[in-house]
C-alpha positions in Angstrom: 0.2 0.2 0.0 1.5 3.3 -1.0 1.8 5.8 1.9 0.0 9.0 1.7 3.2 11.0 1.8 1.7 14.9 2.8 -0.1 13.6 5.9 3.5 11.7 7.2 5.3 13.6 10.2 9.0 13.9 9.7 9.6 10.9 11.9 7.7 9.1 9.7 9.2 10.0 6.1 12.7 9.5 7.6 11.5 6.0 8.5 10.0 5.4 4.9 13.9 5.5 3.9 15.8 4.2 6.6 17.2 1.1 5.3 19.7 0.3 7.9 17.3 1.3 10.9 14.7 -1.9 9.2 17.3 -4.4 9.0 18.2 -4.7 12.8 21.2 -6.9 11.8 22.6 -4.7 9.3 25.6 -4.0 10.4 26.4 -8.0 10.7 25.7 -7.9 7.2 28.0 -5.0 6.3 31.0 -6.2 8.5 30.8 -9.5 6.6 30.7 -8.5 3.2 33.2 -6.1 4.1 35.3 -9.1 5.8 35.1 -11.6 2.7 35.4 -8.7 0.0 39.6 -7.6 1.4 41.2 -11.1 0.9 39.2 -11.5 -2.4 40.0 -8.5 -4.1 44.0 -9.4 -3.4 43.7 -11.6 -5.9 43.6 -9.3 -8.5 46.4 -6.5 -7.7 46.9 -5.7 -11.3 43.5 -4.3 -12.3 42.4 -2.4 -9.0 42.8 1.4 -8.5 42.4 2.3 -11.8 41.4 6.1 -12.4 39.1 7.4 -14.6 39.2 10.8 -13.3 41.1 13.1 -10.9 39.4 12.6 -7.8 40.3 9.9 -5.4 37.6 7.4 -5.5 37.3 7.9 -9.3 38.6 4.5 -9.6 37.9 1.3 -10.8 38.5 -2.4 -9.5 38.5 -4.9 -12.3 38.1 -8.5 -12.3 38.9 -9.8 -15.5 37.5 -13.7 -15.9 39.4 -16.2 -18.7 37.5 -14.7 -21.5 38.3 -11.0 -22.3 35.2 -11.4 -24.8 32.5 -12.6 -22.7 30.4 -9.5 -20.9 31.3 -7.6 -18.1 29.1 -7.1 -15.1 30.0 -3.7 -14.1 28.7 -2.6 -10.9 27.6 0.5 -8.7 27.8 0.5 -4.7 25.1 2.0 -2.7 25.0 4.0 0.3 22.3 6.8 -0.4 25.2 8.5 -2.4 26.6 9.5 0.7 28.9 6.6 2.1 30.5 3.0 1.1 33.4 2.4 -1.5 34.1 0.1 -3.9 36.4 -1.8 -2.5 34.0 -2.9 0.6 31.9 -4.9 -2.5 34.7 -7.1 -4.2 33.0 -10.4 -3.3 30.0 -9.2 -5.4 32.1 -10.8 -8.3 32.4 -14.0 -7.1 29.2 -15.2 -8.9 29.8 -13.2 -12.1 33.2 -14.7 -12.5 31.8 -18.4 -11.3 29.4 -17.8 -14.4 32.5 -17.0 -16.8 31.8 -13.2 -16.9 33.8 -10.4 -16.1 33.4 -7.9 -13.0 34.3 -4.1 -12.8 33.1 -2.2 -9.8 32.8 2.0 -9.8 34.1 4.2 -7.2 32.3 7.9 -7.7 32.9 10.8 -4.9 30.2 10.9 -1.8 27.9 14.0 -1.0 28.0 16.5 0.6 31.7 16.6 -0.7 30.3 17.1 -4.1 26.5 17.0 -5.4 24.8 14.2 -6.8 25.1 16.4 -10.2 28.7 15.3 -10.0 28.3 12.0 -9.2 25.9 11.2 -12.2 28.6 13.3 -14.0 31.3 10.8 -12.9 29.0 7.3 -13.5 29.6 8.6 -17.3 33.0 9.1 -17.4 33.6 6.2 -15.6 31.8 4.2 -18.6 33.4 6.4 -21.5 36.9 5.0 -19.8 35.8 1.4 -19.5 34.6 1.1 -22.9 37.5 2.7 -24.0 40.3 1.1 -21.9 38.4 -2.1 -20.4 40.2 -4.4 -23.3 43.3 -3.5 -22.8 42.4 -5.2 -19.1 40.8 -8.1 -20.3 37.1 -6.8 -20.2 36.1 -6.7 -23.8 32.6 -8.2 -24.0 29.5 -5.8 -24.0 28.8 -4.0 -20.7 25.8 -5.1 -17.9 25.5 -2.1 -15.7 24.5 -3.0 -12.2 23.9 -1.1 -9.1 22.2 -1.2 -5.8 20.4 1.0 -3.8 21.4 4.7 -4.8 23.9 2.3 -7.0 20.4 1.5 -8.9 19.5 4.8 -9.4 23.1 5.5 -10.5 22.5 2.3 -13.0 19.1 3.8 -14.0 20.8 6.9 -15.2 24.0 5.1 -16.3 21.8 3.0 -18.8 21.5 6.2 -21.1 25.3 5.6 -21.8 25.9 4.1 -25.3 28.6 1.3 -24.4 25.8 0.0 -21.8 24.0 -3.3 -23.6 21.8 -4.2 -20.7 21.3 -3.5 -17.1 20.1 -4.2 -13.6 19.1 -1.9 -11.2 18.4 -3.2 -7.5 16.5 -1.9 -5.0 17.2 1.5 -6.2 15.5 5.1 -5.7 13.6 6.6 -9.0 11.9 9.2 -8.1 14.2 12.1 -5.7 10.9 13.8 -5.0 10.7 12.3 -1.3 14.1 11.7 -0.7 14.2 15.9 -0.2 11.7 15.4 2.3 13.9 12.8 4.4 16.7 13.0 6.8 19.2 12.2 3.9 18.9 15.2 2.2 21.0 17.2 5.1 23.9 15.2 2.8 22.2 15.7 -0.2 20.9 18.9 -0.5 18.8 17.9 -3.8 17.9 20.9 -5.9 14.4 21.4 -7.4 16.7 21.0 -10.8 18.5 18.2 -9.9 15.1 16.5 -8.6 13.3 16.6 -12.2 17.1 16.0 -14.2 18.5 12.9 -11.8 15.1 11.0 -11.4 14.7 8.3 -14.1 10.8 8.4 -14.0 11.3 11.9 -15.4 14.0 11.2 -18.0 13.2 9.9 -21.6 12.6 5.9 -21.2 15.5 4.4 -22.2 15.1 1.3 -24.7 17.6 -1.3 -23.6 16.8 -4.2 -21.7 16.8 -3.5 -17.7 16.0 -5.9 -15.0 14.5 -4.0 -12.0 14.8 -6.1 -9.1 13.8 -5.4 -5.4 13.4 -8.1 -2.0 9.9 -8.8 -1.2 11.3 -7.5 2.4 11.9 -4.2 1.5 10.8 -1.0 3.2 7.3 -0.3 1.0 8.9 3.0 -0.2 11.3 0.7 -1.9 9.2 -1.6 -3.6 6.9 1.0 -4.5 9.9 2.8 -6.2 10.6 -0.3 -8.2 7.4 -1.1 -9.3 6.4 2.2 -10.7 9.7 2.5 -12.6 8.5 -1.1 -14.2 5.1 0.1 -14.9 6.5 3.4 -16.6 8.9 1.4 -18.7 6.5 -1.2 -19.5 3.9 1.6 -20.6 6.6 2.8 -23.1 7.4 -0.9 -24.0 10.9 -0.8 -23.1 12.4 -4.5 -22.3 13.3 -5.8 -19.6 11.5 -7.9 -16.4 10.5 -6.7 -12.9 12.3 -9.2 -10.4 11.1 -9.9 -7.2 13.4 -11.6 -4.6 11.0 -13.6 -2.1 11.7 -12.3 1.7 14.8 -10.7 0.8 15.2 -7.7 2.7 17.4 -4.5 1.7 21.0 -6.0 2.4 20.1 -9.7 1.2 19.0 -8.7 -1.7 22.3 -8.8 -2.8 23.0 -12.4 -2.5 21.1 -13.2 -5.4 23.8 -11.4 -7.2 26.8 -12.6 -4.8 25.8 -16.5 -5.3 26.9 -18.4 -8.5 24.1 -19.6 -10.0 22.2 -16.7 -8.7 19.0 -16.0 -9.8 20.0 -12.3 -10.4 23.1 -13.7 -12.6 20.7 -16.0 -14.6 18.4 -12.8 -15.3 21.8 -11.0 -16.4 22.6 -13.7 -18.8 18.9 -13.4 -20.4 19.5 -10.1 -20.8 21.7 -10.4 -23.5 19.8 -13.1 -25.4 
């Protein structure tokens, strides 16, 4: 059921988008992911920290598989545009690598040090670099862009890039208007112009295969955002499924991407058929 946003108190609006508070054991899940990522990442020392821009976070971590011509799963991490780092999501590459794909994980600057407009620019600059230089590092196949949470939003924007063949937007935000009304905006400082320009729901529909994924145990607002973005694309006859992961909360939904043979990876392969 959709919330009557205009009647909600500030506390209720904040809670509607507070994924960490909604998943009590989220700190343990984050710690497990981070601890698993560190040793996994060390096995790819030659293709880490590759700059696509001048900023400290404007770097790619590449995880080439055995076949350079295989598809590349390019992943954008989440953190509501204001926290987390690419290094701590390295373990998500294990599933796609086991499937025979290549993986690239993108870093970007964070709010409030930069604006969301700047972050969106960085994602496009990162894709410029990957399409121009990926083959030099063993990633020459089609790019399937993916991202989780804030990364799902950035994936929806990045799907417009000509180098992207298909995309998987996971638990994303596709209309920024409600976000400005929550605690998140203290760091984001969204302007009217950014809400219009950077809300995927308000942009031209991308006519590429995009899978829109969300967990069945996510906050109602996250579920609503995914369903409404899918409906908008379906009305425009844009390809790609709506994938509901039963029982998955905002953090556990990533298991379907991390696990070899996970449903999200199977959907990724189907997007290229």
